[in-house]
C-alpha atoms as one frame of an Amber mdcrd trajectory, in Angstrom:
protein
  -0.113   0.079   0.040   1.120   3.561  -0.753   1.026   5.855   2.010   0.117
   9.448   1.517   1.763  11.913   3.611  -0.679  13.373   6.165  -1.573  16.916
   5.424  -2.352  19.060   8.181  -3.969  22.208   7.195  -4.540  25.121   9.556
  -7.894  26.737   9.980  -6.639  29.721   8.067  -5.466  27.401   5.070  -8.801
  25.783   5.107 -10.517  29.103   4.979  -8.344  30.193   2.270  -8.929  27.039
   0.171 -12.642  27.216   0.929 -12.626  30.898  -0.253 -10.823  30.012  -3.408
 -13.346  27.168  -4.141 -16.323  29.476  -3.376 -14.658  32.306  -5.543 -14.265
  29.851  -8.402 -17.750  28.327  -8.003 -19.135  32.066  -7.879 -17.035  33.038
 -11.012 -18.445  29.828 -12.813 -21.993  30.909 -11.727 -21.585  34.314 -12.861
 -20.076  33.364 -16.184 -22.972  30.663 -16.592 -25.600  33.370 -15.638 -24.118
  35.658 -18.101 -24.118  33.066 -20.854 -27.669  32.034 -20.100 -28.602  35.804
 -19.998 -27.115  36.170 -23.543 -28.842  33.028 -24.706 -32.156  34.219 -23.243
 -31.670  37.653 -24.883 -30.963  35.976 -28.271 -33.930  33.688 -27.969 -36.183
  36.636 -26.982 -34.832  38.627 -30.063 -35.513  35.519 -32.366 -39.009  35.172
 -30.774 -39.802  38.861 -31.457 -38.424  38.516 -34.955 -40.610  35.425 -35.578
 -43.639  37.117 -34.288 -43.050  40.165 -36.395 -42.645  37.913 -39.544 -45.813
  35.963 -38.639 -47.676  39.185 -38.351 -46.232  40.324 -41.742 -47.303  36.978
 -43.260 -50.816  37.258 -41.924 -51.054  40.896 -43.180 -49.685  39.692 -46.640
 -52.345  36.848 -46.738 -55.176  39.264 -45.792 -54.102  41.811 -48.459 -53.818
  38.949 -51.046 -57.252  37.594 -50.106 -58.714  41.051 -50.335 -57.009  41.579
 -53.720 -58.446  38.266 -54.810 -61.907  39.187 -53.654 -61.767  42.514 -55.639
 -60.476  40.767 -58.756 -63.365  38.195 -58.527 -65.804  41.014 -58.139 -64.520
  42.849 -61.160 -64.405  39.509 -63.117 -67.939  38.771 -62.180 -69.036  42.162
 -63.401 -67.137  41.749 -66.503 -68.836  38.449 -67.080 -72.331  39.784 -66.249
 -71.853  42.656 -68.736 -70.649  40.386 -71.417 -73.548  38.080 -70.893 -76.106
  40.917 -70.724 -74.657  42.241 -74.086 -75.075  38.628 -75.548 -78.678  38.637
 -74.103 -79.538  41.963 -75.679 -78.101  41.129 -78.993 -79.840  37.837 -79.206
 -83.107  39.409 -78.207 -82.682  42.119 -80.825 -81.657  39.495 -83.545 -84.708
  37.389 -82.629 -86.987  40.338 -82.861 -85.700  41.330 -86.209 -85.806  37.907
 -87.653 -89.415  37.422 -86.428 -90.529  40.694 -87.861 -88.909  39.809 -91.234
 -90.602  36.336 -91.091 -93.990  37.934 -90.287 -93.544  40.558 -93.093 -92.767
  37.720 -95.548 -95.788  35.740 -94.344 -97.981  38.822 -94.715 -96.628  39.258
 -98.290 -97.270  35.461 -99.036-100.781  35.798 -97.616-101.629  38.808 -99.660
-100.384  36.909-102.758-102.228  33.793-101.903-105.652  35.435-101.297-107.944
  35.115-104.300-108.483  38.199-106.351-111.684  39.756-105.327-113.805  41.829
-107.617-113.928  45.437-107.181-116.881  46.248-104.853-117.717  49.150-107.085
-116.427  52.459-105.904-118.118  55.540-106.960-121.353  54.029-108.172-119.711
  51.755-110.764-120.860  48.224-111.114-118.773  45.668-109.125-116.254  43.510
-111.190-116.592  39.800-110.849-113.913  37.913-109.059-111.784  34.982-110.232
-113.808  31.738-110.927-113.466  29.015-108.477-111.513  26.869-110.826-108.740
  29.214-110.692-108.620  29.004-106.845-108.567  25.227-107.140-105.300  24.980
-109.144-103.468  27.145-106.514-104.865  24.899-103.740-103.893  21.652-105.503
-100.186  22.990-105.995 -99.932  23.594-102.180-101.850  20.645-100.840 -98.819
  18.848 -99.474 -97.684  21.966 -97.611 -98.606  23.554 -94.263-101.285  26.235
 -94.379 -99.849  29.670 -94.313-100.725  30.191 -90.594 -98.890  27.096 -89.608
 -95.984  27.900 -91.695 -95.530  31.093 -89.864 -95.703  29.209 -86.599 -93.138
  26.716 -87.678 -90.898  29.677 -89.021 -91.081  31.457 -85.749 -90.277  28.361
 -83.809 -87.359  27.604 -86.033 -86.008  31.194 -85.697 -86.568  30.795 -81.802
 -84.559  27.477 -81.815 -81.891  28.987 -84.032 -81.485  32.078 -81.799 -81.388
  29.788 -78.636 -78.557  27.668 -80.136 -76.625  31.007 -81.124 -77.265  32.349
 -77.542 -76.079  29.131 -75.888 -72.965  29.054 -77.974 -72.256  32.841 -77.204
 -72.702  32.343 -73.664 -70.532  29.213 -73.559 -67.718  31.298 -75.303 -67.668
  33.685 -72.332 -64.662  32.548 -70.105 -65.541  33.302 -66.620 -61.902  32.822
 -65.603 -60.398  34.635 -68.418 -58.341  37.979 -68.246 -60.312  41.147 -68.251
 -60.919  42.644 -71.622 -59.700  46.298 -71.912
């Protein structure tokens, strides 16, 4: 066995050693406190920066959402205006075509009516009308056709369907997601 020399320390030496140990411990605690204080300050600064960035992100999202809502409203107004113009154009075209068809039917009706004799204006004797045989030939030529009134109805319905098809095609051509037209 190895024998260690016996150390005898005086009370003053013990106080000195204990003072040095306490001073070192205190220095380590102060150093550690300062290091933790610096770390805490750094973390606090990072937290504030993160909160500021988060608030900025929220503000950016809100601004972008508001801009998107504004763009959607403008786009909806553009689409509605375009559709209203299509509706008006289609209605105008329909009315014009109907008027033209009715005018043509009126001309056909006046041509198809048998010539009537003059009722005698001014005291003159009335003129006789065409004989019934002349009306029969016209009727025989048109026997496989619709009567004039039914022809007009069929023409009006055909015009209505044609304009409806055009209206659907024009409405379909409106791109609700398209860029605004300037």
